[in-house]
C-alpha positions in Angstrom: 6.1 11.4 -13.1 3.9 9.8 -10.6 0.5 8.4 -10.1 -1.3 8.0 -6.6 -3.9 5.3 -5.7 -5.9 5.1 -2.7 -6.2 1.4 -1.6 -8.4 -0.1 1.1 -7.0 -3.6 2.2 -8.6 -6.0 4.8 -6.7 -8.7 6.5 -4.6 -9.6 9.6 -2.3 -7.2 11.1 0.8 -9.1 10.0 -0.7 -9.8 6.7 -1.3 -6.2 5.9 2.3 -5.4 7.0 3.6 -7.9 4.9 1.6 -6.5 1.7 3.0 -3.0 2.4 6.5 -4.4 2.7 6.2 -6.3 -0.6 4.9 -3.1 -2.4 7.9 -1.0 -1.1 10.5 -3.7 -1.9 9.0 -4.5 -5.4 11.4 -4.1 -8.3 9.3 -1.1 -9.6 9.2 2.2 -8.0 6.3 2.5 -5.3 5.9 4.3 -2.1 3.4 4.0 0.6 2.0 7.0 2.5 -0.9 8.0 4.8 -1.4 4.4 6.4 -4.5 4.2 8.6 -5.2 1.0 10.3 -8.5 0.3 12.1 -9.4 -2.9 13.9 -12.3 -5.0 12.6 -15.8 -4.2 13.8 -16.9 -7.9 13.7 -13.5 -9.8 13.6 -10.5 -8.9 16.0 -8.1 -10.5 13.3 -9.3 -8.6 10.5 -7.9 -5.1 10.3 -9.0 -2.4 7.6 -6.1 -0.4 6.4 -6.5 2.6 4.0 -3.2 3.7 2.3 -2.0 5.8 -0.6 0.4 4.1 -3.0 2.4 6.1 -5.4 3.7 4.7 -8.6 6.8 6.6 -10.1 6.6 6.1 -13.8 9.7 6.7 -16.1 9.0 7.5 -19.7 11.1 5.8 -22.3 13.5 7.9 -24.1 13.6 10.7 -21.4 16.8 11.5 -19.6 
């Protein structure tokens, strides 16, 4: 079973990359899809990133 969430995050390019890396290496099962990064309109160091995070859920007692 899985659940999908659309996230919009704003931050520096490397900070956004670090956030995505931490999601994918978190001890729970997450995957990141459909990443879109746009430069900031007012600030060159703030990027807006839209992405889909899928959380895989294991039900207890199921094989």
